[in-house]
All heavy atoms as a GROMACS GRO file, in nm:
protein
  611
    1MET      N    1  -5.171   3.294  16.316
    1MET     CA    2  -5.263   3.183  16.321
    1MET      C    3  -5.403   3.235  16.357
    1MET      O    4  -5.417   3.324  16.439
    1MET     CB    5  -5.216   3.081  16.425
    1MET     CG    6  -5.312   2.967  16.446
    1MET     SD    7  -5.253   2.846  16.565
    1MET     CE    8  -5.185   2.728  16.453
    2LYS      N    9  -5.502   3.178  16.295
    2LYS     CA   10  -5.640   3.219  16.316
    2LYS      C   11  -5.684   3.187  16.460
    2LYS      O   12  -5.644   3.086  16.517
    2LYS     CB   13  -5.729   3.145  16.216
    2LYS     CG   14  -5.873   3.187  16.220
    2LYS     CD   15  -5.953   3.112  16.116
    2LYS     CE   16  -6.100   3.144  16.134
    2LYS     NZ   17  -6.183   3.067  16.044
    3HIS      N   18  -5.769   3.274  16.515
    3HIS     CA   19  -5.824   3.251  16.649
    3HIS      C   20  -5.964   3.312  16.657
    3HIS      O   21  -6.000   3.399  16.579
    3HIS     CB   22  -5.732   3.309  16.757
    3HIS     CG   23  -5.706   3.456  16.742
    3HIS    ND1   24  -5.610   3.505  16.656
    3HIS    CD2   25  -5.764   3.564  16.799
    3HIS    CE1   26  -5.609   3.636  16.662
    3HIS    NE2   27  -5.702   3.674  16.748
    4ASP      N   28  -6.042   3.261  16.753
    4ASP     CA   29  -6.180   3.308  16.772
    4ASP      C   30  -6.191   3.412  16.883
    4ASP      O   31  -6.283   3.492  16.884
    4ASP     CB   32  -6.270   3.188  16.806
    4ASP     CG   33  -6.268   3.083  16.697
    4ASP    OD1   34  -6.312   3.113  16.584
    4ASP    OD2   35  -6.218   2.971  16.723
    5HIS      N   36  -6.098   3.406  16.979
    5HIS     CA   37  -6.102   3.496  17.094
    5HIS      C   38  -5.960   3.543  17.125
    5HIS      O   39  -5.864   3.475  17.092
    5HIS     CB   40  -6.158   3.425  17.218
    5HIS     CG   41  -6.296   3.372  17.199
    5HIS    ND1   42  -6.408   3.448  17.219
    5HIS    CD2   43  -6.340   3.250  17.159
    5HIS    CE1   44  -6.517   3.374  17.194
    5HIS    NE2   45  -6.476   3.253  17.156
    6PHE      N   46  -5.951   3.657  17.193
    6PHE     CA   47  -5.822   3.713  17.232
    6PHE      C   48  -5.826   3.746  17.380
    6PHE      O   49  -5.923   3.807  17.428
    6PHE     CB   50  -5.795   3.841  17.151
    6PHE     CG   51  -5.673   3.915  17.196
    6PHE    CD1   52  -5.546   3.872  17.159
    6PHE    CD2   53  -5.684   4.028  17.276
    6PHE    CE1   54  -5.433   3.940  17.202
    6PHE    CE2   55  -5.573   4.098  17.317
    6PHE     CZ   56  -5.447   4.053  17.281
    7ILE      N   57  -5.722   3.706  17.452
    7ILE     CA   58  -5.711   3.740  17.594
    7ILE      C   59  -5.579   3.814  17.614
    7ILE      O   60  -5.472   3.761  17.584
    7ILE     CB   61  -5.717   3.615  17.684
    7ILE    CG1   62  -5.852   3.544  17.669
    7ILE    CG2   63  -5.692   3.654  17.830
    7ILE    CD1   64  -5.863   3.414  17.745
    8ASP      N   65  -5.587   3.934  17.667
    8ASP     CA   66  -5.470   4.015  17.699
    8ASP      C   67  -5.433   3.984  17.844
    8ASP      O   68  -5.502   4.025  17.937
    8ASP     CB   69  -5.504   4.162  17.683
    8ASP     CG   70  -5.388   4.255  17.716
    8ASP    OD1   71  -5.281   4.206  17.760
    8ASP    OD2   72  -5.403   4.377  17.697
    9ALA      N   73  -5.324   3.909  17.862
    9ALA     CA   74  -5.280   3.870  17.997
    9ALA      C   75  -5.145   3.934  18.028
    9ALA      O   76  -5.062   3.875  18.097
    9ALA     CB   77  -5.273   3.718  18.008
   10LYS      N   78  -5.124   4.054  17.978
   10LYS     CA   79  -5.000   4.124  18.006
   10LYS      C   80  -5.002   4.174  18.149
   10LYS      O   81  -5.107   4.204  18.205
   10LYS     CB   82  -4.979   4.238  17.907
   10LYS     CG   83  -4.954   4.189  17.764
   10LYS     CD   84  -4.910   4.298  17.670
   10LYS     CE   85  -5.015   4.394  17.628
   10LYS     NZ   86  -5.123   4.342  17.546
   11GLY      N   87  -4.884   4.185  18.208
   11GLY     CA   88  -4.861   4.220  18.348
   11GLY      C   89  -4.951   4.326  18.407
   11GLY      O   90  -5.040   4.296  18.485
   12LYS      N   91  -4.928   4.450  18.374
   12LYS     CA   92  -5.006   4.562  18.426
   12LYS      C   93  -5.020   4.557  18.577
   12LYS      O   94  -5.126   4.582  18.633
   12LYS     CB   95  -5.144   4.567  18.361
   12LYS     CG   96  -5.140   4.586  18.211
   12LYS     CD   97  -5.278   4.586  18.153
   12LYS     CE   98  -5.271   4.587  18.002
   12LYS     NZ   99  -5.398   4.565  17.938
   13GLY      N  100  -4.912   4.515  18.647
   13GLY     CA  101  -4.913   4.512  18.792
   13GLY      C  102  -4.987   4.395  18.854
   13GLY      O  103  -5.014   4.394  18.973
   14MET      N  104  -5.021   4.295  18.774
   14MET     CA  105  -5.093   4.179  18.827
   14MET      C  106  -5.001   4.093  18.915
   14MET      O  107  -4.882   4.083  18.888
   14MET     CB  108  -5.145   4.091  18.714
   14MET     CG  109  -5.259   4.148  18.637
   14MET     SD  110  -5.326   4.024  18.524
   14MET     CE  111  -5.259   4.081  18.369
   15CYS      N  112  -5.058   4.031  19.015
   15CYS     CA  113  -4.981   3.936  19.094
   15CYS      C  114  -4.959   3.810  19.010
   15CYS      O  115  -5.018   3.793  18.903
   15CYS     CB  116  -5.052   3.903  19.224
   15CYS     SG  117  -5.202   3.806  19.206
   16CYS      N  118  -4.876   3.720  19.058
   16CYS     CA  119  -4.832   3.606  18.977
   16CYS      C  120  -4.944   3.513  18.930
   16CYS      O  121  -4.934   3.455  18.823
   16CYS     CB  122  -4.726   3.527  19.051
   16CYS     SG  123  -4.780   3.463  19.210
   17SER      N  124  -5.050   3.497  19.006
   17SER     CA  125  -5.157   3.405  18.966
   17SER      C  126  -5.267   3.472  18.884
   17SER      O  127  -5.352   3.404  18.828
   17SER     CB  128  -5.219   3.340  19.090
   17SER     OG  129  -5.282   3.438  19.170
   18ALA      N  130  -5.264   3.602  18.874
   18ALA     CA  131  -5.371   3.675  18.806
   18ALA      C  132  -5.391   3.635  18.660
   18ALA      O  133  -5.506   3.617  18.618
   18ALA     CB  134  -5.349   3.826  18.818
   19PRO      N  135  -5.286   3.619  18.580
   19PRO     CA  136  -5.310   3.581  18.440
   19PRO      C  137  -5.385   3.448  18.426
   19PRO      O  138  -5.474   3.435  18.342
   19PRO     CB  139  -5.170   3.572  18.380
   19PRO     CG  140  -5.089   3.667  18.461
   19PRO     CD  141  -5.144   3.651  18.601
   20VAL      N  142  -5.352   3.350  18.508
   20VAL     CA  143  -5.421   3.221  18.501
   20VAL      C  144  -5.565   3.235  18.548
   20VAL      O  145  -5.656   3.173  18.494
   20VAL     CB  146  -5.344   3.113  18.580
   20VAL    CG1  147  -5.422   2.982  18.584
   20VAL    CG2  148  -5.207   3.090  18.519
   21THR      N  149  -5.587   3.320  18.646
   21THR     CA  150  -5.724   3.348  18.693
   21THR      C  151  -5.805   3.411  18.581
   21THR      O  152  -5.922   3.376  18.560
   21THR     CB  153  -5.722   3.440  18.816
   21THR    OG1  154  -5.643   3.378  18.918
   21THR    CG2  155  -5.861   3.466  18.868
   22ILE      N  156  -5.744   3.502  18.507
   22ILE     CA  157  -5.810   3.565  18.392
   22ILE      C  158  -5.847   3.459  18.288
   22ILE      O  159  -5.958   3.458  18.235
   22ILE     CB  160  -5.721   3.674  18.330
   22ILE    CG1  161  -5.711   3.793  18.424
   22ILE    CG2  162  -5.775   3.718  18.193
   22ILE    CD1  163  -5.607   3.895  18.384
   23LEU      N  164  -5.753   3.368  18.259
   23LEU     CA  165  -5.781   3.261  18.163
   23LEU      C  166  -5.901   3.179  18.205
   23LEU      O  167  -5.990   3.152  18.126
   23LEU     CB  168  -5.660   3.168  18.149
   23LEU     CG  169  -5.537   3.221  18.080
   23LEU    CD1  170  -5.432   3.111  18.075
   23LEU    CD2  171  -5.567   3.269  17.942
   24SER      N  172  -5.902   3.136  18.330
   24SER     CA  173  -6.012   3.054  18.380
   24SER      C  174  -6.146   3.124  18.364
   24SER      O  175  -6.244   3.064  18.322
   24SER     CB  176  -5.989   3.018  18.527
   24SER     OG  177  -5.874   2.940  18.540
   25LYS      N  178  -6.149   3.252  18.398
   25LYS     CA  179  -6.273   3.329  18.388
   25LYS      C  180  -6.317   3.344  18.242
   25LYS      O  181  -6.434   3.323  18.209
   25LYS     CB  182  -6.252   3.467  18.450
   25LYS     CG  183  -6.373   3.555  18.448
   25LYS     CD  184  -6.343   3.689  18.511
   25LYS     CE  185  -6.463   3.782  18.499
   25LYS     NZ  186  -6.434   3.915  18.550
   26GLU      N  187  -6.225   3.379  18.155
   26GLU     CA  188  -6.258   3.402  18.014
   26GLU      C  189  -6.296   3.273  17.941
   26GLU      O  190  -6.382   3.274  17.853
   26GLU     CB  191  -6.142   3.470  17.942
   26GLU     CG  192  -6.113   3.610  17.991
   26GLU     CD  193  -6.228   3.707  17.967
   26GLU    OE1  194  -6.296   3.696  17.863
   26GLU    OE2  195  -6.249   3.794  18.053
   27PHE      N  196  -6.233   3.161  17.976
   27PHE     CA  197  -6.263   3.035  17.908
   27PHE      C  198  -6.405   2.986  17.935
   27PHE      O  199  -6.457   2.905  17.860
   27PHE     CB  200  -6.161   2.926  17.945
   27PHE     CG  201  -6.053   2.912  17.842
   27PHE    CD1  202  -5.944   2.997  17.841
   27PHE    CD2  203  -6.060   2.813  17.745
   27PHE    CE1  204  -5.845   2.986  17.746
   27PHE    CE2  205  -5.962   2.801  17.648
   27PHE     CZ  206  -5.854   2.887  17.648
   28LYS      N  207  -6.471   3.037  18.036
   28LYS     CA  208  -6.611   3.001  18.063
   28LYS      C  209  -6.702   3.049  17.950
   28LYS      O  210  -6.809   2.996  17.930
   28LYS     CB  211  -6.656   3.061  18.196
   28LYS     CG  212  -6.590   2.997  18.315
   28LYS     CD  213  -6.634   3.060  18.444
   28LYS     CE  214  -6.561   2.997  18.561
   28LYS     NZ  215  -6.597   3.056  18.690
   29HIS      N  216  -6.657   3.151  17.875
   29HIS     CA  217  -6.737   3.209  17.767
   29HIS      C  218  -6.697   3.158  17.630
   29HIS      O  219  -6.749   3.204  17.528
   29HIS     CB  220  -6.725   3.362  17.771
   29HIS     CG  221  -6.757   3.421  17.903
   29HIS    ND1  222  -6.885   3.427  17.954
   29HIS    CD2  223  -6.676   3.473  18.000
   29HIS    CE1  224  -6.883   3.482  18.073
   29HIS    NE2  225  -6.758   3.511  18.104
   30VAL      N  226  -6.605   3.063  17.625
   30VAL     CA  227  -6.555   3.008  17.499
   30VAL      C  228  -6.621   2.874  17.473
   30VAL      O  229  -6.635   2.792  17.564
   30VAL     CB  230  -6.401   2.992  17.505
   30VAL    CG1  231  -6.348   2.927  17.380
   30VAL    CG2  232  -6.334   3.127  17.528
   31LYS      N  233  -6.663   2.852  17.350
   31LYS     CA  234  -6.727   2.727  17.313
   31LYS      C  235  -6.622   2.621  17.281
   31LYS      O  236  -6.513   2.653  17.234
   31LYS     CB  237  -6.817   2.747  17.191
   31LYS     CG  238  -6.933   2.839  17.217
   31LYS     CD  239  -7.014   2.859  17.092
   31LYS     CE  240  -7.126   2.961  17.118
   31LYS     NZ  241  -7.196   2.996  16.995
   32SER      N  242  -6.658   2.497  17.303
   32SER     CA  243  -6.570   2.385  17.272
   32SER      C  244  -6.529   2.391  17.124
   32SER      O  245  -6.611   2.416  17.038
   32SER     CB  246  -6.640   2.254  17.303
   32SER     OG  247  -6.555   2.145  17.278
   33GLY      N  248  -6.400   2.372  17.098
   33GLY     CA  249  -6.348   2.373  16.962
   33GLY      C  250  -6.298   2.509  16.916
   33GLY      O  251  -6.229   2.519  16.816
   34GLU      N  252  -6.331   2.615  16.990
   34GLU     CA  253  -6.284   2.748  16.953
   34GLU      C  254  -6.139   2.767  16.999
   34GLU      O  255  -6.094   2.705  17.094
   34GLU     CB  256  -6.373   2.857  17.012
   34GLU     CG  257  -6.511   2.859  16.950
   34GLU     CD  258  -6.598   2.971  17.000
   34GLU    OE1  259  -6.584   3.013  17.118
   34GLU    OE2  260  -6.682   3.017  16.922
   35ILE      N  261  -6.069   2.856  16.929
   35ILE     CA  262  -5.928   2.882  16.958
   35ILE      C  263  -5.914   3.020  17.019
   35ILE      O  264  -5.970   3.118  16.970
   35ILE     CB  265  -5.843   2.870  16.830
   35ILE    CG1  266  -5.850   2.726  16.779
   35ILE    CG2  267  -5.698   2.912  16.858
   35ILE    CD1  268  -5.783   2.703  16.647
   36VAL      N  269  -5.836   3.025  17.126
   36VAL     CA  270  -5.812   3.149  17.199
   36VAL      C  271  -5.664   3.186  17.186
   36VAL      O  272  -5.577   3.101  17.207
   36VAL     CB  273  -5.847   3.132  17.348
   36VAL    CG1  274  -5.814   3.258  17.426
   36VAL    CG2  275  -5.993   3.094  17.365
   37LEU      N  276  -5.637   3.310  17.152
   37LEU     CA  277  -5.502   3.363  17.151
   37LEU      C  278  -5.481   3.438  17.282
   37LEU      O  279  -5.556   3.529  17.315
   37LEU     CB  280  -5.479   3.458  17.033
   37LEU     CG  281  -5.348   3.538  17.034
   37LEU    CD1  282  -5.226   3.448  17.038
   37LEU    CD2  283  -5.344   3.634  16.916
   38VAL      N  284  -5.381   3.394  17.358
   38VAL     CA  285  -5.345   3.460  17.484
   38VAL      C  286  -5.210   3.528  17.463
   38VAL      O  287  -5.115   3.465  17.417
   38VAL     CB  288  -5.333   3.357  17.599
   38VAL    CG1  289  -5.297   3.427  17.729
   38VAL    CG2  290  -5.462   3.278  17.614
   39VAL      N  291  -5.202   3.656  17.498
   39VAL     CA  292  -5.077   3.731  17.485
   39VAL      C  293  -5.036   3.779  17.624
   39VAL      O  294  -5.117   3.833  17.699
   39VAL     CB  295  -5.094   3.851  17.390
   39VAL    CG1  296  -4.967   3.934  17.385
   39VAL    CG2  297  -5.131   3.803  17.251
   40SER      N  298  -4.908   3.755  17.656
   40SER     CA  299  -4.857   3.791  17.788
   40SER      C  300  -4.713   3.840  17.777
   40SER      O  301  -4.640   3.803  17.685
   40SER     CB  302  -4.862   3.670  17.881
   40SER     OG  303  -4.810   3.703  18.009
   41ASP      N  304  -4.673   3.920  17.873
   41ASP     CA  305  -4.535   3.965  17.882
   41ASP      C  306  -4.465   3.901  18.002
   41ASP      O  307  -4.354   3.936  18.036
   41ASP     CB  308  -4.527   4.118  17.891
   41ASP     CG  309  -4.605   4.173  18.009
   41ASP    OD1  310  -4.672   4.097  18.080
   41ASP    OD2  311  -4.600   4.296  18.029
   42ARG      N  312  -4.530   3.806  18.064
   42ARG     CA  313  -4.478   3.741  18.185
   42ARG      C  314  -4.410   3.609  18.148
   42ARG      O  315  -4.476   3.516  18.100
   42ARG     CB  316  -4.591   3.717  18.283
   42ARG     CG  317  -4.663   3.846  18.323
   42ARG     CD  318  -4.776   3.817  18.416
   42ARG     NE  319  -4.725   3.758  18.537
   42ARG     CZ  320  -4.705   3.823  18.652
   42ARG    NH1  321  -4.733   3.950  18.658
   42ARG    NH2  322  -4.659   3.761  18.757
   43VAL      N  323  -4.281   3.599  18.175
   43VAL     CA  324  -4.203   3.480  18.142
   43VAL      C  325  -4.260   3.356  18.211
   43VAL      O  326  -4.254   3.246  18.157
   43VAL     CB  327  -4.054   3.502  18.180
   43VAL    CG1  328  -3.973   3.376  18.158
   43VAL    CG2  329  -3.996   3.618  18.101
   44ALA      N  330  -4.318   3.371  18.328
   44ALA     CA  331  -4.375   3.257  18.401
   44ALA      C  332  -4.484   3.186  18.322
   44ALA      O  333  -4.510   3.067  18.344
   44ALA     CB  334  -4.431   3.304  18.535
   45MET      N  335  -4.545   3.256  18.228
   45MET     CA  336  -4.652   3.195  18.149
   45MET      C  337  -4.601   3.082  18.060
   45MET      O  338  -4.678   2.997  18.018
   45MET     CB  339  -4.723   3.302  18.064
   45MET     CG  340  -4.796   3.406  18.146
   45MET     SD  341  -4.932   3.338  18.242
   45MET     CE  342  -5.061   3.350  18.122
   46ILE      N  343  -4.470   3.079  18.033
   46ILE     CA  344  -4.412   2.969  17.954
   46ILE      C  345  -4.437   2.836  18.024
   46ILE      O  346  -4.457   2.734  17.959
   46ILE     CB  347  -4.262   2.993  17.929
   46ILE    CG1  348  -4.243   3.113  17.836
   46ILE    CG2  349  -4.195   2.868  17.872
   46ILE    CD1  350  -4.099   3.158  17.821
   47LYS      N  351  -4.439   2.837  18.156
   47LYS     CA  352  -4.470   2.715  18.233
   47LYS      C  353  -4.618   2.711  18.272
   47LYS      O  354  -4.679   2.605  18.277
   47LYS     CB  355  -4.384   2.708  18.358
   47LYS     CG  356  -4.238   2.683  18.328
   47LYS     CD  357  -4.159   2.670  18.456
   47LYS     CE  358  -4.013   2.644  18.424
   47LYS     NZ  359  -3.932   2.632  18.545
   48ASP      N  360  -4.675   2.828  18.302
   48ASP     CA  361  -4.812   2.833  18.352
   48ASP      C  362  -4.916   2.790  18.248
   48ASP      O  363  -5.011   2.719  18.280
   48ASP     CB  364  -4.847   2.974  18.401
   48ASP     CG  365  -4.772   3.013  18.526
   48ASP    OD1  366  -4.711   2.924  18.590
   48ASP    OD2  367  -4.772   3.132  18.561
   49ILE      N  368  -4.899   2.832  18.123
   49ILE     CA  369  -4.998   2.799  18.019
   49ILE      C  370  -5.001   2.648  17.993
   49ILE      O  371  -5.110   2.588  17.993
   49ILE     CB  372  -4.973   2.878  17.889
   49ILE    CG1  373  -4.999   3.027  17.912
   49ILE    CG2  374  -5.057   2.824  17.773
   49ILE    CD1  375  -5.145   3.067  17.924
   50PRO      N  376  -4.887   2.581  17.970
   50PRO     CA  377  -4.893   2.436  17.951
   50PRO      C  378  -4.952   2.364  18.072
   50PRO      O  379  -5.029   2.268  18.056
   50PRO     CB  380  -4.748   2.396  17.928
   50PRO     CG  381  -4.685   2.518  17.869
   50PRO     CD  382  -4.752   2.633  17.942
   51ALA      N  383  -4.921   2.410  18.193
   51ALA     CA  384  -4.977   2.349  18.313
   51ALA      C  385  -5.128   2.369  18.318
   51ALA      O  386  -5.204   2.276  18.350
   51ALA     CB  387  -4.911   2.407  18.438
   52TYR      N  388  -5.174   2.490  18.284
   52TYR     CA  389  -5.317   2.520  18.280
   52TYR      C  390  -5.387   2.428  18.180
   52TYR      O  391  -5.492   2.370  18.209
   52TYR     CB  392  -5.338   2.667  18.243
   52TYR     CG  393  -5.482   2.703  18.216
   52TYR    CD1  394  -5.570   2.726  18.320
   52TYR    CD2  395  -5.530   2.713  18.086
   52TYR    CE1  396  -5.703   2.759  18.296
   52TYR    CE2  397  -5.662   2.746  18.061
   52TYR     CZ  398  -5.748   2.768  18.166
   52TYR     OH  399  -5.879   2.799  18.141
   53CYS      N  400  -5.328   2.414  18.062
   53CYS     CA  401  -5.388   2.328  17.959
   53CYS      C  402  -5.393   2.183  18.003
   53CYS      O  403  -5.491   2.113  17.979
   53CYS     CB  404  -5.310   2.342  17.827
   53CYS     SG  405  -5.332   2.502  17.748
   54SER      N  406  -5.289   2.138  18.068
   54SER     CA  407  -5.286   2.000  18.118
   54SER      C  408  -5.396   1.976  18.221
   54SER      O  409  -5.464   1.873  18.216
   54SER     CB  410  -5.149   1.971  18.179
   54SER     OG  411  -5.144   1.840  18.230
   55LEU      N  412  -5.414   2.070  18.310
   55LEU     CA  413  -5.516   2.056  18.415
   55LEU      C  414  -5.658   2.065  18.360
   55LEU      O  415  -5.748   1.997  18.408
   55LEU     CB  416  -5.496   2.163  18.522
   55LEU     CG  417  -5.377   2.144  18.614
   55LEU    CD1  418  -5.359   2.268  18.702
   55LEU    CD2  419  -5.395   2.020  18.700
   56THR      N  420  -5.678   2.149  18.260
   56THR     CA  421  -5.813   2.173  18.208
   56THR      C  422  -5.846   2.087  18.086
   56THR      O  423  -5.958   2.090  18.038
   56THR     CB  424  -5.830   2.321  18.169
   56THR    OG1  425  -5.733   2.354  18.069
   56THR    CG2  426  -5.815   2.412  18.289
   57LYS      N  427  -5.746   2.017  18.033
   57LYS     CA  428  -5.760   1.932  17.914
   57LYS      C  429  -5.781   2.012  17.786
   57LYS      O  430  -5.826   1.960  17.686
   57LYS     CB  431  -5.873   1.828  17.931
   57LYS     CG  432  -5.864   1.744  18.056
   57LYS     CD  433  -5.738   1.663  18.058
   57LYS     CE  434  -5.736   1.574  18.182
   57LYS     NZ  435  -5.606   1.544  18.231
   58HIS      N  436  -5.748   2.142  17.790
   58HIS     CA  437  -5.748   2.222  17.667
   58HIS      C  438  -5.619   2.192  17.592
   58HIS      O  439  -5.519   2.149  17.652
   58HIS     CB  440  -5.758   2.371  17.698
   58HIS     CG  441  -5.881   2.410  17.774
   58HIS    ND1  442  -6.007   2.360  17.745
   58HIS    CD2  443  -5.898   2.493  17.879
   58HIS    CE1  444  -6.095   2.412  17.828
   58HIS    NE2  445  -6.031   2.493  17.911
   59GLU      N  446  -5.618   2.217  17.462
   59GLU     CA  447  -5.502   2.184  17.380
   59GLU      C  448  -5.420   2.308  17.348
   59GLU      O  449  -5.470   2.404  17.288
   59GLU     CB  450  -5.550   2.120  17.249
   59GLU     CG  451  -5.438   2.083  17.156
   59GLU     CD  452  -5.489   2.027  17.024
   59GLU    OE1  453  -5.611   2.006  17.008
   59GLU    OE2  454  -5.405   2.005  16.935
   60LEU      N  455  -5.293   2.307  17.388
   60LEU     CA  456  -5.202   2.414  17.351
   60LEU      C  457  -5.154   2.384  17.210
   60LEU      O  458  -5.076   2.292  17.187
   60LEU     CB  459  -5.084   2.422  17.448
   60LEU     CG  460  -4.977   2.526  17.417
   60LEU    CD1  461  -5.036   2.666  17.409
   60LEU    CD2  462  -4.866   2.520  17.521
   61ILE      N  463  -5.204   2.459  17.114
   61ILE     CA  464  -5.175   2.434  16.973
   61ILE      C  465  -5.038   2.487  16.933
   61ILE      O  466  -4.962   2.422  16.862
   61ILE     CB  467  -5.283   2.497  16.883
   61ILE    CG1  468  -5.418   2.434  16.912
   61ILE    CG2  469  -5.246   2.484  16.736
   61ILE    CD1  470  -5.532   2.504  16.842
   62LYS      N  471  -5.008   2.609  16.980
   62LYS     CA  472  -4.883   2.672  16.939
   62LYS      C  473  -4.846   2.778  17.042
   62LYS      O  474  -4.932   2.837  17.105
   62LYS     CB  475  -4.903   2.739  16.802
   62LYS     CG  476  -4.784   2.811  16.747
   62LYS     CD  477  -4.816   2.872  16.610
   62LYS     CE  478  -4.697   2.950  16.557
   62LYS     NZ  479  -4.726   3.009  16.425
   63GLN      N  480  -4.714   2.799  17.057
   63GLN     CA  481  -4.669   2.911  17.138
   63GLN      C  482  -4.545   2.970  17.072
   63GLN      O  483  -4.467   2.898  17.010
   63GLN     CB  484  -4.641   2.871  17.282
   63GLN     CG  485  -4.518   2.785  17.304
   63GLN     CD  486  -4.501   2.749  17.450
   63GLN    OE1  487  -4.594   2.698  17.512
   63GLN    NE2  488  -4.385   2.776  17.504
   64GLU      N  489  -4.532   3.102  17.082
   64GLU     CA  490  -4.416   3.168  17.026
   64GLU      C  491  -4.394   3.301  17.095
   64GLU      O  492  -4.483   3.353  17.163
   64GLU     CB  493  -4.431   3.189  16.875
   64GLU     CG  494  -4.538   3.288  16.835
   64GLU     CD  495  -4.550   3.304  16.683
   64GLU    OE1  496  -4.515   3.211  16.610
   64GLU    OE2  497  -4.597   3.410  16.639
   65GLU      N  498  -4.274   3.354  17.078
   65GLU     CA  499  -4.242   3.487  17.129
   65GLU      C  500  -4.226   3.580  17.009
   65GLU      O  501  -4.159   3.546  16.912
   65GLU     CB  502  -4.114   3.485  17.210
   65GLU     CG  503  -4.081   3.619  17.271
   65GLU     CD  504  -3.960   3.616  17.361
   65GLU    OE1  505  -3.913   3.507  17.396
   65GLU    OE2  506  -3.911   3.725  17.395
   66LYS      N  507  -4.290   3.696  17.017
   66LYS     CA  508  -4.282   3.793  16.908
   66LYS      C  509  -4.281   3.933  16.969
   66LYS      O  510  -4.369   3.968  17.047
   66LYS     CB  511  -4.402   3.776  16.814
   66LYS     CG  512  -4.397   3.867  16.693
   66LYS     CD  513  -4.513   3.838  16.600
   66LYS     CE  514  -4.506   3.929  16.478
   66LYS     NZ  515  -4.618   3.907  16.390
   67ASP      N  516  -4.180   4.009  16.933
   67ASP     CA  517  -4.167   4.147  16.980
   67ASP      C  518  -4.173   4.158  17.133
   67ASP      O  519  -4.237   4.249  17.188
   67ASP     CB  520  -4.275   4.236  16.917
   67ASP     CG  521  -4.265   4.240  16.765
   67ASP    OD1  522  -4.152   4.234  16.713
   67ASP    OD2  523  -4.370   4.249  16.700
   68GLY      N  524  -4.112   4.063  17.203
   68GLY     CA  525  -4.108   4.066  17.348
   68GLY      C  526  -4.234   4.018  17.417
   68GLY      O  527  -4.245   4.023  17.539
   69LEU      N  528  -4.330   3.970  17.340
   69LEU     CA  529  -4.454   3.919  17.396
   69LEU      C  530  -4.466   3.770  17.369
   69LEU      O  531  -4.428   3.722  17.263
   69LEU     CB  532  -4.576   3.990  17.337
   69LEU     CG  533  -4.588   4.138  17.369
   69LEU    CD1  534  -4.706   4.198  17.293
   69LEU    CD2  535  -4.605   4.159  17.519
   70LEU      N  536  -4.520   3.698  17.465
   70LEU     CA  537  -4.546   3.555  17.450
   70LEU      C  538  -4.687   3.538  17.397
   70LEU      O  539  -4.781   3.601  17.446
   70LEU     CB  540  -4.530   3.485  17.584
   70LEU     CG  541  -4.393   3.501  17.648
   70LEU    CD1  542  -4.397   3.456  17.793
   70LEU    CD2  543  -4.289   3.422  17.571
   71GLN      N  544  -4.700   3.452  17.297
   71GLN     CA  545  -4.831   3.426  17.236
   71GLN      C  546  -4.861   3.277  17.245
   71GLN      O  547  -4.775   3.194  17.215
   71GLN     CB  548  -4.832   3.472  17.090
   71GLN     CG  549  -4.804   3.617  17.073
   71GLN     CD  550  -4.801   3.659  16.927
   71GLN    OE1  551  -4.780   3.579  16.837
   71GLN    NE2  552  -4.821   3.788  16.903
   72PHE      N  553  -4.983   3.246  17.288
   72PHE     CA  554  -5.026   3.108  17.304
   72PHE      C  555  -5.162   3.090  17.236
   72PHE      O  556  -5.254   3.167  17.260
   72PHE     CB  557  -5.043   3.074  17.452
   72PHE     CG  558  -4.920   3.100  17.535
   72PHE    CD1  559  -4.898   3.224  17.592
   72PHE    CD2  560  -4.827   3.000  17.556
   72PHE    CE1  561  -4.785   3.248  17.670
   72PHE    CE2  562  -4.714   3.023  17.633
   72PHE     CZ  563  -4.693   3.148  17.689
   73TRP      N  564  -5.171   2.989  17.152
   73TRP     CA  565  -5.298   2.954  17.088
   73TRP      C  566  -5.350   2.829  17.156
   73TRP      O  567  -5.283   2.723  17.157
   73TRP     CB  568  -5.280   2.930  16.939
   73TRP     CG  569  -5.259   3.056  16.862
   73TRP    CD1  570  -5.354   3.128  16.797
   73TRP    CD2  571  -5.135   3.125  16.840
   73TRP    NE1  572  -5.296   3.238  16.735
   73TRP    CE2  573  -5.162   3.238  16.762
   73TRP    CE3  574  -5.003   3.102  16.880
   73TRP    CZ2  575  -5.064   3.327  16.722
   73TRP    CZ3  576  -4.905   3.191  16.841
   73TRP    CH2  577  -4.935   3.302  16.763
   74ILE      N  578  -5.468   2.838  17.216
   74ILE     CA  579  -5.525   2.729  17.295
   74ILE      C  580  -5.662   2.693  17.237
   74ILE      O  581  -5.747   2.781  17.218
   74ILE     CB  582  -5.541   2.770  17.443
   74ILE    CG1  583  -5.406   2.816  17.498
   74ILE    CG2  584  -5.600   2.654  17.523
   74ILE    CD1  585  -5.417   2.883  17.634
   75LYS      N  586  -5.682   2.564  17.215
   75LYS     CA  587  -5.812   2.516  17.167
   75LYS      C  588  -5.889   2.459  17.286
   75LYS      O  589  -5.840   2.373  17.359
   75LYS     CB  590  -5.792   2.406  17.062
   75LYS     CG  591  -5.922   2.355  17.005
   75LYS     CD  592  -5.894   2.252  16.897
   75LYS     CE  593  -6.020   2.198  16.835
   75LYS     NZ  594  -5.990   2.095  16.733
   76LYS      N  595  -6.011   2.509  17.307
   76LYS     CA  596  -6.092   2.461  17.418
   76LYS      C  597  -6.152   2.326  17.383
   76LYS      O  598  -6.210   2.307  17.277
   76LYS     CB  599  -6.205   2.559  17.450
   76LYS     CG  600  -6.286   2.513  17.570
   76LYS     CD  601  -6.386   2.615  17.615
   76LYS     CE  602  -6.461   2.561  17.737
   76LYS     NZ  603  -6.556   2.659  17.787
   77ASN      N  604  -6.134   2.231  17.471
   77ASN     CA  605  -6.193   2.096  17.453
   77ASN      C  606  -6.315   2.080  17.539
   77ASN      O  607  -6.346   2.156  17.624
   77ASN     CB  608  -6.090   1.990  17.488
   77ASN     CG  609  -5.980   1.984  17.383
   77ASN    OD1  610  -6.001   2.012  17.266
   77ASN    ND2  611  -5.861   1.952  17.427
   0.00000   0.00000   0.00000
């Protein structure tokens, strides 16, 4: 799926809240209507990403698992 931005939120020794913190920081540079692809290897993101989108009013367009990685396409509102 097409996207405008990419965020690598794979573990790399991050604590549990770090990927969501990265999202919040990176989304400040994304324009409304643009789509961001977030890739993570953390199973917790299956719950964290939808919760983040609900709180921020961004739209989770699609999510899937591919080659052991979780992929999320989020449209900034």
